[in-house]
SERO-4910 file (N, C-alpha, C, O; in steps of 0.05 Angstrom, whole numbers):
BEGIN
 pado doro    nc1    nc2    nc3   cac1   cac2   cac3    cc1    cc2    cc3    oc1    oc2    oc3
  Unk    A     17    -24      0      0      0      0     18     25      0     39     25     13
  Unk    A     10     46    -14     26     70    -15     27     84     12      8     84     28
  Unk    A     50     96     17     54    112     42     61    141     35     76    146     16
  Unk    A     50    159     50     54    187     46     67    199     70     66    188     92
  Unk    A     80    222     67     91    237     89     78    265     87     84    281     70
  Unk    A     59    270    106     44    295    106     52    311    130     44    305    152
  Unk    A     68    332    125     78    349    146     91    332    168     85    335    192
  Unk    A    109    315    160    126    297    177    109    275    191    119    261    209
  Unk    A     84    272    183     67    250    193     66    227    173     55    231    151
  Unk    A     77    204    179     75    181    160     46    171    159     34    167    179
  Unk    A     36    168    135      8    161    131      6    138    111     18    139     89
  Unk    A     -8    117    118    -13     95     99    -39    102     85    -60    107     98
  Unk    A    -39    101     59    -62    109     43    -74     84     30    -61     68     17
  Unk    A   -101     81     34   -115     59     23   -138     70      6   -155     84     16
  Unk    A   -138     64    -20   -160     72    -38   -182     51    -38   -176     27    -41
  Unk    A   -207     61    -33   -229     42    -33   -253     54    -48   -254     78    -54
  Unk    A   -272     37    -53   -297     46    -66   -316     57    -44   -336     45    -38
  Unk    A   -308     80    -33   -324     93    -12   -329    122    -20   -317    132    -40
  Unk    A   -346    136     -6   -353    164    -13   -338    184      5   -335    207     -4
  Unk    A   -331    176     29   -319    196     47   -292    186     57   -286    162     56
  Unk    A   -276    204     66   -250    198     78   -253    187    106   -271    194    120
  Unk    A   -234    169    113   -235    157    139   -206    156    150   -188    147    136
  Unk    A   -202    167    174   -176    169    186   -175    150    210   -193    150    227
  Unk    A   -153    135    212   -150    115    234   -123    119    247   -102    121    233
  Unk    A   -122    119    273    -97    118    289    -97     91    304   -115     86    320
  Unk    A    -78     74    298    -79     47    308    -58     41    329    -36     51    327
  Unk    A    -66     24    348    -47     14    368    -32     -9    356    -41    -21    337
  Unk    A     -8    -16    367      3     -4    391     22     20    386     32     32    405
  Unk    A     28     26    361     48     46    354     37     73    347     52     92    344
  Unk    A     11     75    343     -1    101    335      1    106    305      3    129    296
  Unk    A      2     85    289      4     88    260    -21    102    249    -43     98    259
  Unk    A    -17    118    229    -39    134    217    -46    121    189    -28    116    173
  Unk    A    -71    117    185    -80    106    160   -104    122    150   -122    129    166
  Unk    A   -105    127    124   -127    141    112   -140    124     90   -126    114     72
  Unk    A   -166    119     93   -181    106     71   -194    128     55   -208    145     66
  Unk    A   -190    128     29   -200    150     12   -214    139    -13   -208    117    -22
  Unk    A   -234    154    -23   -247    146    -48   -227    143    -71   -206    155    -71
  Unk    A   -234    126    -89   -215    118   -110   -205    142   -126   -181    142   -133
  Unk    A   -221    161   -133   -213    183   -151   -209    210   -136   -206    231   -149
  Unk    A   -208    209   -110   -204    234    -95   -176    245   -100   -156    230    -97
  Unk    A   -173    270   -107   -146    282   -111   -128    280    -86   -138    282    -64
  Unk    A   -103    277    -90    -84    275    -68    -84    300    -51    -81    299    -27
  Unk    A    -89    324    -64    -89    349    -49   -111    349    -27   -107    359     -5
  Unk    A   -134    336    -34   -156    335    -14   -148    318      9   -156    323     32
  Unk    A   -133    296      4   -125    279     26   -105    293     44   -107    291     68
  Unk    A    -86    308     32    -67    323     48    -81    343     65    -75    346     89
  Unk    A   -101    357     54   -116    377     70   -131    364     93   -133    375    115
  Unk    A   -142    341     87   -158    326    107   -140    318    131   -148    322    154
  Unk    A   -117    308    126    -99    300    147    -88    324    162    -87    324    187
  Unk    A    -81    345    148    -70    369    161    -91    381    180    -85    391    202
  Unk    A   -117    381    172   -138    393    188   -143    377    214   -154    387    233
  Unk    A   -133    352    214   -138    335    237   -112    328    251   -110    309    266
  Unk    A    -92    345    248    -66    340    260    -68    339    291    -56    322    303
  Unk    A    -83    357    302    -86    357    331   -100    332    341    -92    321    362
  Unk    A   -120    323    326   -134    298    333   -115    274    332   -115    257    350
  Unk    A    -98    273    312    -79    252    309    -60    251    332    -55    230    345
  Unk    A    -48    274    339    -29    276    360    -41    269    387    -29    256    404
  Unk    A    -66    278    392    -79    272    417    -83    242    421    -77    231    442
  Unk    A    -91    228    400    -96    199    402    -70    183    401    -69    162    413
  Unk    A    -50    193    387    -25    179    389    -13    180    417     -2    160    427
  Unk    A    -16    203    430     -8    206    458    -24    187    476    -12    175    494
  Unk    A    -50    186    472    -67    169    488    -59    139    484    -58    124    504
  Unk    A    -54    131    460    -47    103    454    -20     96    467    -18     75    479
  Unk    A     -1    114    464     26    109    475     26    108    506     44     95    518
  Unk    A      6    121    518      5    121    548     -8     95    559     -6     90    583
  Unk    A    -21     80    542    -34     56    551    -14     34    558      7     32    545
  Unk    A    -19     18    578     -2     -5    583     -3    -25    560    -24    -30    550
  Unk    A     20    -35    552     21    -54    530     10    -81    539     17    -91    561
  Unk    A     -8    -92    523    -20   -118    531      2   -140    531     19   -141    514
  Unk    A      0   -157    551     19   -179    552     12   -201    533    -12   -205    527
  Unk    A     32   -215    523     27   -236    504     11   -258    518     15   -265    541
  Unk    A     -9   -269    504    -26   -289    515    -16   -317    507    -11   -322    484
  Unk    A    -11   -334    527      0   -360    522    -21   -382    527    -16   -406    521
  Unk    A    -44   -375    537    -66   -394    542    -56   -415    562    -57   -439    556
  Unk    A    -47   -406    585    -38   -423    606    -54   -416    631    -67   -395    633
  Unk    A    -55   -435    650    -70   -431    675    -61   -405    689    -37   -399    691
  Unk    A    -80   -391    700    -75   -366    714    -79   -341    699    -82   -319    710
  Unk    A    -81   -343    672    -86   -319    656   -115   -310    660   -132   -325    669
  Unk    A   -119   -284    654   -146   -273    656   -158   -270    628   -145   -258    610
  Unk    A   -181   -281    624   -195   -278    598   -224   -268    604   -235   -274    625
  Unk    A   -235   -253    586   -261   -240    591   -283   -254    576   -280   -264    554
  Unk    A   -307   -253    589   -331   -262    577   -354   -245    587   -358   -243    611
  Unk    A   -368   -232    568   -390   -214    575   -382   -193    595   -398   -185    613
  Unk    A   -358   -182    592   -349   -160    608   -337   -168    635   -328   -151    650
  Unk    A   -337   -194    641   -328   -203    667   -301   -218    664   -299   -234    645
  Unk    A   -282   -213    681   -256   -228    680   -259   -256    691   -272   -260    712
  Unk    A   -247   -275    678   -247   -303    688   -218   -313    688   -202   -307    670
  Unk    A   -212   -329    708   -186   -342    709   -186   -367    692   -204   -384    694
  Unk    A   -167   -369    674   -164   -392    657   -151   -415    672   -130   -412    684
  Unk    A   -164   -439    670   -152   -463    681   -149   -483    659   -169   -492    647
  Unk    A   -125   -491    653   -119   -509    630   -117   -537    641   -102   -543    660
  Unk    A   -132   -555    628   -132   -584    636   -122   -600    612   -134   -598    590
  Unk    A   -102   -615    615    -91   -632    594   -107   -658    593   -110   -672    613
  Unk    A   -118   -664    569   -136   -687    566   -132   -700    539   -123   -688    520
  Unk    A   -139   -726    538   -138   -740    513   -165   -738    498   -167   -747    475
  Unk    A   -184   -726    511   -211   -724    498   -212   -700    479   -192   -687    473
  Unk    A   -236   -695    470   -241   -673    452   -237   -646    465   -246   -642    488
  Unk    A   -222   -627    452   -218   -601    465   -245   -587    470   -264   -589    453
  Unk    A   -247   -574    492   -272   -560    499   -267   -539    520   -245   -537    532
  Unk    A   -287   -522    525   -286   -501    545   -310   -504    563   -333   -509    553
  Unk    A   -306   -500    589   -329   -500    608   -327   -475    624   -306   -468    636
  Unk    A   -350   -461    626   -352   -436    641   -362   -442    669   -383   -456    672
  Unk    A   -349   -432    690   -359   -434    717   -362   -406    729   -343   -395    740
  Unk    A   -386   -395    725   -390   -367    733   -386   -363    763   -373   -343    771
  Unk    A   -397   -380    779   -395   -377    808   -366   -376    818   -358   -360    835
  Unk    A   -350   -393    806   -321   -394    813   -304   -374    799   -281   -369    806
  Unk    A   -316   -361    778   -301   -342    762   -278   -354    746   -257   -343    743
  Unk    A   -284   -378    735   -263   -393    721   -273   -402    693   -297   -407    689
  Unk    A   -254   -403    675   -258   -416    649   -240   -440    647   -215   -437    649
  Unk    A   -251   -464    644   -235   -488    643   -231   -495    613   -250   -498    598
  Unk    A   -206   -497    606   -199   -504    578   -187   -532    577   -166   -536    590
  Unk    A   -200   -550    563   -190   -578    561   -177   -582    534   -191   -579    513
  Unk    A   -151   -588    534   -136   -590    509   -116   -613    511   -109   -621    533
  Unk    A   -107   -624    488    -86   -644    489    -60   -634    500    -55   -610    499
  Unk    A    -45   -651    511    -20   -644    524     -1   -630    505     13   -611    513
  Unk    A     -1   -638    480     18   -627    460      8   -602    447     21   -592    428
  Unk    A    -15   -592    455    -27   -569    442    -10   -544    445      2   -539    466
  Unk    A     -8   -528    424      7   -503    424    -11   -480    434    -36   -484    437
  Unk    A      1   -458    439    -15   -434    447    -35   -427    426    -57   -419    431
  Unk    A    -26   -429    400    -44   -422    378    -68   -441    378    -91   -432    374
  Unk    A    -63   -467    381    -85   -487    381   -104   -482    405   -128   -484    401
  Unk    A    -93   -475    428   -111   -470    451   -127   -445    446   -151   -444    453
  Unk    A   -115   -425    434   -130   -400    428   -153   -406    409   -174   -393    411
  Unk    A   -149   -423    390   -170   -430    370   -193   -444    384   -216   -440    376
  Unk    A   -187   -461    404   -209   -474    418   -226   -454    433   -250   -455    433
  Unk    A   -212   -435    447   -227   -415    462   -242   -397    443   -265   -389    449
  Unk    A   -230   -390    420   -243   -373    401   -268   -386    390   -289   -373    387
  Unk    A   -267   -412    384   -290   -427    375   -313   -426    395   -336   -424    389
  Unk    A   -305   -429    421   -325   -428    442   -338   -401    444   -363   -398    446
  Unk    A   -322   -379    442   -332   -352    441   -352   -349    418   -373   -337    421
  Unk    A   -345   -359    395   -362   -355    371   -390   -369    375   -410   -357    369
  Unk    A   -389   -393    386   -415   -407    391   -432   -391    411   -456   -388    408
  Unk    A   -419   -381    433   -434   -366    453   -447   -341    441   -470   -334    447
  Unk    A   -432   -326    424   -442   -302    412   -465   -308    393   -485   -294    394
  Unk    A   -462   -329    377   -484   -336    359   -509   -345    374   -531   -342    364
  Unk    A   -505   -357    397   -528   -365    413   -544   -341    423   -569   -343    425
  Unk    A   -531   -319    429   -543   -296    441   -557   -278    420   -576   -264    427
  Unk    A   -547   -278    396   -556   -258    377   -586   -261    368   -599   -240    366
  Unk    A   -596   -285    364   -625   -286    356   -644   -273    375   -662   -259    367
  Unk    A   -639   -276    401   -657   -264    421   -654   -233    421   -674   -219    424
  Unk    A   -629   -224    417   -625   -195    416   -637   -183    391   -648   -161    392
  Unk    A   -635   -197    369   -648   -187    344   -678   -186    347   -691   -167    339
  Unk    A   -689   -207    360   -718   -208    364   -727   -185    382   -750   -175    379
  Unk    A   -710   -176    400   -717   -154    418   -714   -127    404   -732   -110    407
  Unk    A   -693   -123    389   -687    -97    379   -697    -91    351   -702    -67    344
  Unk    A   -701   -111    334   -711   -105    307   -739    -91    308   -743    -73    293
  Unk    A   -758   -100    325   -783    -85    327   -780    -57    337   -794    -39    329
  Unk    A   -761    -53    355   -757    -26    366   -746     -7    344   -755     15    341
  Unk    A   -726    -17    329   -714     -1    308   -732      1    284   -730     20    268
  Unk    A   -749    -19    280   -766    -20    256   -751    -27    231   -758    -18    209
  Unk    A   -731    -44    234   -716    -53    212   -707    -82    217   -700    -89    240
  Unk    A   -706    -98    197   -699   -126    200   -676   -133    182   -676   -127    158
  Unk    A   -656   -146    194   -633   -155    178   -640   -180    163   -653   -199    173
  Unk    A   -633   -181    137   -638   -205    121   -619   -227    129   -626   -251    126
  Unk    A   -596   -220    139   -576   -240    147   -557   -227    167   -553   -203    167
  Unk    A   -544   -244    183   -524   -233    202   -502   -255    206   -506   -278    200
  Unk    A   -480   -246    215   -458   -264    219   -438   -253    239   -439   -229    247
  Unk    A   -419   -269    247   -398   -262    266   -371   -268    253   -367   -289    241
  Unk    A   -353   -249    255   -326   -253    245   -305   -236    260   -312   -217    274
  Unk    A   -280   -244    257   -259   -228    269   -256   -202    254   -255   -202    229
  Unk    A   -255   -180    268   -251   -154    256   -229   -139    270   -228   -139    295
  Unk    A   -211   -128    255   -188   -114    267   -194    -85    274   -183    -74    292
  Unk    A   -212    -73    259   -216    -44    262   -244    -35    269   -249    -12    273
  Unk    A   -263    -54    269   -291    -46    274   -305    -66    292   -297    -89    295
  Unk    A   -326    -56    306   -342    -73    322   -364    -85    306   -375   -107    313
  Unk    A   -372    -73    284   -393    -84    268   -394    -70    241   -383    -48    238
  Unk    A   -407    -82    221   -411    -70    195   -439    -77    185   -451    -97    194
  Unk    A   -448    -62    166   -475    -66    155   -473    -62    124   -466    -40    115
  Unk    A   -481    -82    109   -484    -79     80   -513    -72     76   -531    -89     77
  Unk    A   -518    -46     71   -545    -37     69   -561    -48     45   -585    -52     47
  Unk    A   -546    -53     24   -560    -64      0   -570    -93      5   -592   -100     -1
  Unk    A   -552   -109     16   -559   -137     22   -574   -140     49   -585   -161     55
  Unk    A   -574   -118     64   -586   -117     91   -574   -139    109   -587   -154    123
  Unk    A   -547   -140    107   -532   -160    122   -515   -147    143   -501   -127    137
  Unk    A   -515   -157    167   -500   -146    189   -478   -166    198   -483   -190    200
  Unk    A   -454   -155    202   -432   -171    213   -424   -159    240   -422   -135    243
  Unk    A   -419   -176    260   -411   -167    286   -384   -179    293   -378   -201    286
  Unk    A   -368   -163    307   -341   -172    315   -343   -193    336   -358   -191    355
  Unk    A   -327   -214    334   -325   -235    354   -317   -224    381   -324   -235    402
  Unk    A   -301   -202    381   -291   -191    406   -314   -180    423   -309   -176    447
  Unk    A   -337   -176    412   -360   -166    428   -368   -186    450   -380   -177    470
  Unk    A   -362   -211    447   -370   -231    467   -354   -226    493   -362   -236    514
  Unk    A   -333   -212    491   -316   -206    515   -326   -181    530   -318   -175    552
  Unk    A   -344   -166    517   -354   -141    528   -381   -145    543   -394   -165    538
  Unk    A   -388   -126    560   -415   -128    572   -437   -130    551   -434   -119    529
  Unk    A   -459   -143    558   -480   -148    538   -491   -121    528   -499   -120    505
  Unk    A   -492   -100    544   -503    -74    535   -486    -63    512   -496    -49    495
  Unk    A   -460    -70    512   -442    -61    490   -449    -76    464   -450    -64    443
  Unk    A   -455   -102    467   -464   -117    443   -490   -106    433   -493   -104    409
  Unk    A   -508   -100    451   -534    -89    442   -530    -62    428   -544    -56    408
  Unk    A   -512    -45    439   -507    -19    426   -498    -23    397   -508    -10    379
  Unk    A   -479    -41    393   -468    -45    366   -490    -56    348   -492    -48    324
  Unk    A   -506    -75    358   -527    -86    342   -547    -65    334   -555    -64    310
  Unk    A   -556    -48    352   -574    -27    346   -562     -7    326   -575      2    307
  Unk    A   -537     -1    330   -522     17    312   -524      7    283   -529     22    264
  Unk    A   -518    -19    280   -519    -31    253   -547    -32    242   -551    -29    218
  Unk    A   -567    -38    259   -595    -39    249   -604    -11    240   -618     -9    221
  Unk    A   -595     10    254   -602     37    246   -591     44    219   -603     60    204
  Unk    A   -569     32    212   -557     36    185   -576     26    163   -574     34    140
  Unk    A   -595      9    170   -614      0    150   -634     22    144   -648     21    124
  Unk    A   -636     42    162   -652     66    156   -635     88    144   -644    102    126
  Unk    A   -610     91    153   -593    113    144   -564    102    142   -552     94    162
  Unk    A   -554    103    118   -527     91    113   -505    108    126   -485     97    135
  Unk    A   -508    134    126   -487    152    135   -489    158    165   -510    156    177
  Unk    A   -466    166    176   -466    176    204   -472    206    204   -454    222    209
  Unk    A   -496    213    198   -504    241    197   -524    247    219   -529    231    237
  Unk    A   -535    271    219   -553    280    240   -577    261    242   -587    255    264
  Unk    A   -587    252    219   -610    235    219   -603    208    233   -619    198    249
  Unk    A   -580    198    227   -572    173    239   -571    175    270   -582    158    284
  Unk    A   -557    196    280   -554    198    309   -581    205    322   -586    199    345
  Unk    A   -598    219    307   -625    224    317   -641    199    321   -655    195    341
  Unk    A   -638    180    302   -651    154    304   -639    138    328   -654    124    342
  Unk    A   -613    140    332   -601    126    355   -613    137    381   -619    122    399
  Unk    A   -616    164    382   -628    176    406   -656    166    411   -665    161    433
  Unk    A   -670    162    389   -698    153    390   -700    124    400   -717    117    417
  Unk    A   -684    106    388   -687     78    394   -671     69    419   -680     50    432
  Unk    A   -649     82    424   -632     74    447   -621    100    460   -598    107    454
  Unk    A   -637    114    476   -629    140    487   -603    140    502   -589    160    503
  Unk    A   -595    117    514   -570    116    530   -547    105    514   -528     94    526
  Unk    A   -548    106    487   -527     94    471   -500    106    476   -480     92    473
  Unk    A   -498    131    483   -472    144    488   -458    130    512   -434    126    511
  Unk    A   -473    124    532   -462    111    556   -451     83    548   -430     75    557
  Unk    A   -466     69    531   -457     42    523   -433     44    504   -415     28    506
  Unk    A   -432     64    488   -408     68    470   -384     74    487   -362     64    481
  Unk    A   -387     90    507   -364     96    525   -354     71    538   -330     67    540
  Unk    A   -372     55    548   -364     29    561   -350     11    541   -331     -3    548
  Unk    A   -360     11    516   -348     -7    496   -319      2    490   -302    -15    487
  Unk    A   -315     28    488   -289     37    479   -270     43    503   -247     51    499
  Unk    A   -279     38    527   -263     44    551   -237     27    551   -217     36    561
  Unk    A   -238      3    541   -215    -14    541   -205    -22    513   -193    -42    509
  Unk    A   -212     -5    494   -203    -11    467   -173    -10    465   -160      8    475
  Unk    A   -161    -31    453   -132    -32    449   -126    -32    419   -103    -37    411
  Unk    A   -146    -28    403   -142    -30    374   -139     -3    361   -117      9    362
  Unk    A   -160      8    349   -157     32    333   -178     53    340   -199     47    349
  Unk    A   -171     78    334   -188    101    338   -193    113    311   -175    115    295
  Unk    A   -218    122    307   -225    132    280   -235    161    281   -246    170    301
  Unk    A   -230    174    259   -242    201    255   -254    201    227   -241    192    208
  Unk    A   -279    210    225   -292    211    199   -294    240    189   -304    245    167
***
């Protein structure tokens, strides 16, 4: 991907079939990335970044001040999150089928894996368990919120996302949610779900969109703050 230097700020430029510019500052190093429409002149991109120089510096400083996350080895004693609550991981070596068992009262996640399993293999077992749990919860949440929003998704899915909590293909009326949401409080998952459903009424993040959010979920700002309170990924400016 092409890289630019805009007033001593290194910027990664990504051309996409989009209508508006999108600026991202990503952890852990504070890298700057701009997604731009395919035919937008370079001068407009330079002006866009320069106008947001203070925003970039503020968030780079914020990212650099965060404690660096420790590498996860999927061994006993680590802390892993489920629905916003921390759980102690307990690894059990077994010859049986890999699986995960949640013990809410004890605050533990039991991970059963073969003795020769690698950290990557253990992580995949836990990830698969997270995916099943999130998919189990979504039908009830959709049944609750689709009548409130007055919009119905034709399809939905869960996938790993590096830069977003959710996406909505308004033409196909398809919603995708980040697998990471299963680690957040349920109200955060509901906020993202409502956010994507509202996009079925309004594609853009404009005044109408935020007005609809106020109408359908008046406390959405509180939930968004909770969602982003522990973000270790990327910060966006539109």
